[in-house]
Structures are given as C-alpha cells and as structure tokens.
N, C-alpha and C positions, 0 to 999 in steps of 0.2 A: 504493500500500500504506500509506495513512494512515487511521487510524480516525476522527478527529474534527476535524482542523484542517489541511486542505490549503491550500497557497499558491494553489491554483487555485479554491478555493471563492469564490463571488461575495460581494460586500458586500450587506447587506440594503437594500432600497429598495422603494417602491411609489408609483405614481401612478394615481389613479382619476379618470376623466372620465365623467360621466353614468352612474354605476353600473357602469362597465366598467374593468377593470384594463388600462391601456394601457402600463404599464411595471412590471417586477417584477425585483428583484434585479439591477438594472443592464442588463436586456435590454428593448429596445423590443418592443411587441406584434408588429410586422412581422417580427421576428427570433425569435419564440417557436418552440421545437420543439413537438411535439404534447403533450408532458407539461406544459410551461409553459402552453400554451393550456387544457388540461383543468383544471389547478389554478386558473388565474386565473378561469376561467368558472364552475367548479363547487365549488371547495373553500375559497375565501376569502370571508368575509362582508364585502362592500364597505361595508356600513353602519358597521362598526367598524374597518375596516382602517387608515385614516389615523391615527386616534387611537391604536390599539393599536401600530402601527409606530413612533409617536413616543415610546413609552415606552422607557427604557433597558433593555438586556437584563439587566443586574444587577437592576433593579427587578422585572422579570417573574420572574426566577429566585427572588428572595426571596418573591414572592407564592406561588409554587408550594410552597415549603418552609414558609411561615408558616401555622401552624394557625389563626390569627385571620382569614385570608383564605379565604373559602369556595370550595369546589370550583366552584360556579356562576360566581363572579366570575372565577376563573382561566380556566375554560372559555370564557367570553365574550370574554376578551382574546385567548386563543390562537386563536380562530376567525378572527381578522383578521390572523394572522402569515404571512409568506412562509417558504419553506424556509430561506433564509439566516438570517432572524431567529430561527427556531426553533433552528437550529444554534448561533447565538450564545448563546441562553439555555442550551442544554445544556452548552456549554463552560464555564459558570460553576459547574456543579454537581459536587461530588465524589460519590463512590459512596454515602456515607451520606445526603447530601442528595437524591440520586436516589431512594433507598429511602423517605425521608420523603415525597417528593412522590408516589410511587406509592401509599403508604398512603392518601393523601387523594384521589388522582385516579382510581383504578380505578372502573369504572362500577358494578359490583355490590358490595354491602356484604360478602357472604359469599364467601370464596375457594373455588375448586374445582380439580379436576385432571382431566386427560385421559390415556388410556392407548393404547398400541399393542397390538393383539391380532392377531398374525400367525403364520404357520407357514412354515418353510423349505421344507416339502413342500406347501404350500397345502392342508393337510389340514383339511377343514371340521369334522370331529369335534373335533380339537384346538382349533380356534378357538372353537367353541361352549363348550367347557369353560373356556377361558381367559376368554371374555367373562363367563361366570357368576361366576368368581372375581373378576374385575376389578370387577363390579357390587357384590359383597359388600364388597370392600375400599374402596369409596366413590367410585370414579371416576364423574364426571358425564357424561363422553363417552368413547367408545371408538372407535377407528378401525382398519381393516385395510387391507392392500394385498397385492399378489400378485407372485410370481415369474413365473407364467404367467397373463396377463391373462384368458384364456378361462375360467379357474377362477372368475372374480369372482362370477357369480350364486350359486353354491353357497356360497362362503365368506362373502359378504355376508349371505345368508340365515342361515347358521349363527351368525354373530356376533349378528345381531338376535334370533334365537331364544334363544341363550344368555343374552343381556342381560336377558331377561324373568323370570329366576329370582328375582331379588332384589326386596325391597319398594321400594327406591329404584332405579328403572330409568334407566340411562344412555342418552343418545342415541347413535346409531350412524352410522358413515360408512365408505364404501369408497373409498379414495383411488386414483384411476386417471386415465387420460386423460379429458378433460372430457365427451366425448359419452356414454361408458358410465357415468361417475359420475352425470351428470345423469339418464340414463334409469333407473338403479337408484333414484335419489331420487324421480323422478316416479312410479314404480310403488309407492312406499311400502315398498320393501325396506330402504332406509336413510332416515335422518331429517335429516342435516345434511351440509354440505360445507365444505371449507376450502382445497382445493388449486387455487384460482383465482389463479395467480401473476401478480404485477405487478412491474415493474422500473423503475429510476431513470434509465436513459438510453434514448434513442430507438433506437439501433442494437440494443441487447439486446432491447428490446421487439419490434422488427421481426423479429429472429431467431426469435422464437416465433410469428410470423405473427399478431400481436395488436396491438391499440391499447387505450388506456384506454376508448374507446367500446365496443369489442367485449366487454371485460370487464364493463362496466356493463350491457350487454345480457344477458350470461350471468347476472349477479347478479339481474336482473329475472326471468329464466326460472325460477330457483330460487324466488324470492319468490312467483311466481305460483301455486305449489303448496304454499305454507306451509313450504318447506324452509329451515331455518336455514342461513345461508351467511356465511362470512367470507373475505376475501382472504388471500393468503400473500405475504410478502416477507421480506427479511432483510439486515441489514448484511453487506456483502461479496459479495453475489450478482453485482454487475456486475464486480467484480474477478475473481471466479471464472470469469465468462463472457467475460472478456477485453476489456471495453470500458467502463471506469469514467471515461474522459475526464479523468483526472487529479484528479477530485474526491474529497473524503473519503468514506469508506464511509457515515458517518452522514448527511451531506448528501444523498446519493443515496437512502438509506432514508427520509429525511423526505419526499422527493418521492413515494415509494411510499405512505407513510402518507396523504398528502394525496390521492393518487389514490383510495385506498379510501374516504376521507371524501367526496370529490366524487361517487363512483359510487353512494353511498347504501348501501354495505355495512354490515352490522351490526357488523363488527369486522375484526380482522386477526390472523392467526397470524404473529407476528414475534418476533425474538429470535435473529436470524441463521439459525435453522433448519438447513438442510442445508449452509450456508456457514460454520458456526461455526469451522472450522479456519482460515479466513482472518483474521477479527478476533482469534481466539485466538493468532495468531502475531505480532501487532504491539502496540506499546505502547498502553495504555489501551483495548485492543480489547474486553475483557469489560465495561469501564465503558460503552463505546459501545453494547453490546448492551442493557445495562440502561436506557440513555438512550432507545433507540428504543422500548422497552416503555413508558416513562413518557410519551413524546410521543404514542404511540397512545392511551393512556388520557386524556391531557389534551385530545385532540381528540374525546373522548366516544365512542371506539370500544371494543368488547369487545377485550381483549388476551389471546390465548393465547400465553404469553410464552417459548416455546422450551424449553430443557432437554430437547430431543428427539433430539439426535444426539451420539454420543460424539465427543470431540475430544482427549482426553488419557488416557494410562494412569495418570496421577497421581491417586490418591484425593483428595488435598488440593485439586488444581486443579478436579476435578469438583465437589467440594462448594463451592468458592469461586465457581464458575460458577452454582451453584444458589441460593445464599443471597440474592443481590439480588432474586430473585423470591419465594422462600419466606418470607423474614422480613417484608416488608411485606404480602405477599399480593397475588396478581393474580387476574384472572378465571379463568385456568387456569394454575397454577404451572408445569405441564409441558404442552406441546402434544404430548406423547407420551412418557409414562413407560412403559418397556417392561414390559408385563405378562407377558412371556415371557422366557426366557433370551436374552441378546443374540445368541446364534448363530441364534436363530429370528426375529430382528427384521428384517423385509424392508424397513424404512425405513433400513437401514444401521447399526442399532445406536443405542441411546439413551444419554443421560448417566446414566441410572439404569435398573436392571432388577430382576428378581425377587430377586436376591441382596441388594438394598438395602432391601427392605420393612421389615425390623426396624429398621435404622438410621434410615430416614426417619421411622418412627413414634416412635422414641426421641427424635430431634431435635425433633419436634413437641412431645413431652411436656417435654423438657428446657428448651426456650425458650418454651413456652406460645404457640406459633404454630400456626395451622391451615393445613396443606398439603392438606387435603381428603381425607386417607386415614385408615384405622382398622385396628387389629388385628382379625383374625378367627381363631377357633380352627380347628384342623385338621379336626375332625369336621364342622364346619359347611361348610368349604370342600369337603370330599369329597362331602357330601350335595348341595351345589349343582352341582358338576361332574357328578355322577351324573344328577341330574334334567335338566340341560341336554342331556347326551348321549342320554338316553332320549327326550327330547322331539324332538331332531333325528332320531333313528332313526324315530320314529313319523311325523313330518312327511314325511320322505323316502319312507317306505312309502306314506303316504296320497297323495302326489303322484306316485307311480310313478317315483321317482328312484333312483339306484344304492343298493343295499342296504348298510346298516351292520350289521355282525355284532356279536353280543354280546361276543365276545372283543376286538373293537376298542374297545368301550366300556370294558371293564375296564382295558385298557392306557391309554386316553386319560384316564380319571378319575385315575389315579395317576401319570401321566406328568409329568416335570419339563420336557419339551420334545419336539420332534418325533422325536428319536432314540429315545425310549421308546415311541413310537406304532407300531402295526402299519401296514405299507404298504397303500395302496389301489390299486385298478385305475384308473390315471390316465386311460386311454382311455375307460372307461365313465363316469368322473366328468365328463370334458370333453363327452361326448355329453349327459349329464344337464344340465350347465350350459347348453349350447346350447338344450336343450329348454325350460328355464325362460324363456329369451328368446323362443323361437319360439311358446310357448304363452301368452305374455302373463301369466305368473304375477305377482301383486301382493302387497302387504302384507296385503290383505284375505283372499287365499287362504291366507296363513300363519295368520291369525287363525282361519279356518274349520278348517284342518287341526289346529291345536292344540286347538281346542274339540272337534272330532270324535274326537280320540284320547285324551281324558281329561286334557288339560293346560289346564283351563278358566281357572285363575288366570293363567297365562301368556298365554292368549288375551285375557283381559280387560285385562291390562297393555298388550299391543301395540295393542289397539283404542283404548285411552285415548291412547296416543301419537299414533296416526293422527288421532283427534278433535282433539287439541291442534294438529296441523298445520292442520286445517280452520279452527279458531278464529283462526289467525294469531298466537297469543300467542308461539309459538316464534320469531317474527320480531322480538320486542323485544330491545333491546341486552342482551347477556350472558345470554340465556335458558338455563336448565337446568330439569330437573324435580326437585322435592322433594316427596315424598309424592304423586307423579303430578300435581302442580300446578306450572305455570310459576313460576319464581323468576327475576326479571330486574331490570334497573336501574329498571323502572317500579314494582315493588312491593317492591324490596329495594335502594333507592338508597343509595349510600355516604354516610354522614352523619358521616364522621370530621372532627372539629374540634379535635383536640388531646387531651391526657390526659383519660381518663374518657369518651371518646366513641368512636364507630365500632365496628367488629366486634371482639370479644374472645371467645375460647373461654370458655364458661361453662355452668353447669347440666349437662344430660345430655351435651352434646357434650364438655365438659371431662372429665367422669367417663369417657367413652368413650376419650378420648385418653390418659388415665392408664393404661389397661389394656394391658399388653404381654404377649405370649405367653411371653417368657422371664423374666418376673418371677414368682416362686413364693411360696406362703404359708409363713410361718415355722412355723405349726402343722402343715401338711401339705406338705412340700417337693415332693411329686409332683403337687400340684394348682396349676394356673395361677391367678394372682390375677385376679378378674373372670370 
C-alpha cells in the first residue's frame, strides 16, 4: 500500500549486448518475468538506453519541467529508460512540476474530454438523447457500457446515432468484454476502444488469462479495421487484485505504460481509473496518479487521464483530484465525465456528473483553461435530444427493431435520468439486440437507415466517420474529429515551449468559454449572456 516509493522497488540499471537488453533493473534476462521480457524487447530503445540511463534522475526531471528543453528531446531520452529509472524521475517531481511537465509532454496540442453515456435500465432511447447532448457540450469521445450485456447492440447503436446530431461528432465506444466490443467495432457500430486492460505483475496478468503478447495481438485486430484503440491500466490495480508483490503502485503502473508502448498502442487510459480508491487512501496517492499520466505522455502515448470514477464524497477532494489534469490539459481530461446523473452511471459513478457542468464551465472561464467543454442553452439541448430520439425511432422502425413510442420520446427528451424515462419491454429489446447480431447489421446499415428516413445530415456524418476509419487517420496518436477532420499529434502536435507558446484559449473558443448559462444581461436580466 505504497504509492510511489516502496522499499521493494528495484534500483535502476541496464545492460545491453548486441542490441539486446540482457539485464534490467537488477534482474538478469534469464530471470525476467514475461512483463520484463516484453518491455526489454519491445519498449526500450536500445540505441539510446545506455546513454539515457547514465543521466541522473534529477537531471531528467529538470528536463521535463524546463520549457527550454523541447518535448522531442525529452521524449528521446525517456525512450531509453527502464521502469525503475522512470520511477526515480517521478519521485523528484512535486505536483506543480508534474503539471508543468504535462503541459509540455501531452501529445496533442488541443485538450479534449470524454464522456460516459449510460443508463441504469440500459434504455437505448435515453442513451441516444444523452449522446446528442454530450456531443453538443463538446465531448470528443463518448462511451457506454451495460448492466445486461445482451443489450449492447441496441445501446451501442443508439449512442452512435445520437452522437451524429451535432456538427462536431464524437467518436463512440461500447465498453464490454473484449470479443463483443471488438465485433461491434468491426461492424462499424462503434469507432474506438479502450478497455484492453494490462497489469504490472505477472500473476495478475495471468488471472485475466492474458499476456502482453495477446494484448498486442488484440490491438492489431482493432488497427486492422481502422478502429482507434488504447490500452487501460491504473495505479493501484495490482493492489486491488491482491498481488502487487510489495512494489509501489507507480512502479507497477510504469510497467503497464511500457507494455502499451511496446505493443504499439496509440495510447493509454490511465489515471488509476476504477482503482482510484486505492491510491486515494494513501499518502501522495493522487500525486502518483498525476505522475502516471505524465509518464504516459512522455512516452508519446495518447493519455486519457482518468477522473472517471468517484472516490470521495468531499467536493474539495474531487476537485483536487481533477485539477492536475484540467489545469495543464491532457489529451482527454476525463476518460469518463458522467454525462448522466451518477445513479445512471454503469461505470460505477464518475468524479464528475451532470450536476457539475456549470461549475466545470465556470472553472474553465475563471482560470482560462480549456477542459474541452462548453455551455449550451436549454432550447438547443432539447432540440438535439428530440432529433436524436426521433432518428433512433425511425432507424428502429426501418430495421424492424422493437418499437419506440412517441410518449417514450417525450419522456426521454426531458428526462434528467432513467427514473424519468418510461419503461421498455426488456424481453422484446433483448430479442431485437440479438437480431442485430444475427442479421449482421453494420454501421453502413445505420447510414442507409438514417438516409432513408429523412435524417440525411446525420447519415452523412456517420458515413464520414466510417470513411475516416478506412483512411487510417483515426489510428494517429491522440486522434479526434474536429469539423469531421482528424485532429491528432500529427497535424496538431504540442508545441509548448514556455510562456507565449503552446495551446491557449483564444479567439472564438475563448469567447465561447466566457458564455455561461447562469450569467445574465444587466439590460435584460431574463436573457442569458451569449
């Protein structure tokens, strides 16, 4: 139960012979476990490893913080470091220095955010409405999961259809067991995946019937169809699963990060994720969470930086957990801001939910930091929810899926959560969900159905997303869609180099961030500003 500095953590070392790592962090190659072997063979740049490991950890830590040292320079050094060496570097950084490093080291220049769109009743109509609202609010990715896995095809379809309402269309995911998640992605019903979990000790990995090689194979399966994919890990997971081998949580998480790097994953969802209660209970635990985000970014991975599970009833602690990612900006400040009330959040509840939208937008404005979201007026939200609901109703009818009644739409459009929605015939929905799989329905079928039923603009949006998958551009590090065009570390690389450089809210985006729904005009107090 140690966050960053266990007495059982190894001392950093490396020995390279003929381009092969033969000793790492005090362990000879003959004694490597399979995580050591995978990292040594696939994650460490042996061309720079000896020189990089010879640098003092304080010197490397200062390089990360120093705006005069470029991101590229730091990245090239970090590529040759072992897990123990990276841990040593992190232990020199206080929380402000970690945030300074993140500001420079994140892959994509422009920060973004990801939402959870789920329903306690697995109601596809509710999820479609929530997805439409999340898209309007600025989320670049939205994901759902289920209480009843057999509902997945309908809910995944609903989320994807609802997401097409906005001009800025988010990518969608249905987080499930890996076979179903992969099939939904292959069919084009979803566009990305991130629940490919990796662990920092061999016994925990084996408990999941996996190895680093099987995860790398799964990553290649997603990539083969242009599906954006990142791994998932988190500080404290091995403690939570009962086999941390006495090592610090951050040391084991660094091993996970290097597995993601070695497997060729685009990025990593990390930031403790569903394990946040573990580091949140020990000294320096939240600092360790921020450090794991920084290390993922320093290794040139997209970082979806957590803030996706509730860990405290204290509003102050919840905000303190958020700020190390929100202030410097990450690729995804939340890897799951709950776009539904937390009682509907099937990911076990997020650090932030719908009650926090106003405060989140106000913090953005107060501190002039971009957390990826924006205020949207109530009338615009209702119109988007209505259109998403009507589109889902039409698609279900076109595909001969269970009927959505008009009265259900009225309830769902105005609903604050599943408690306000009308119940559906679960048995009929489950039969419909199975028919989606049995009939081989794909994303193109959804495009055809939207077009045939009068939702041509939504059909065009979804077709564009599918085309982007074919192009392969969604496989670029930190890829999102902006104006239906991929924005990634390739065409939006982080150029932070100190004051006056890097991403700063300006122009239309800053004007947008200033507009808050609860700010009124002095001339007409009943009218919202903006």
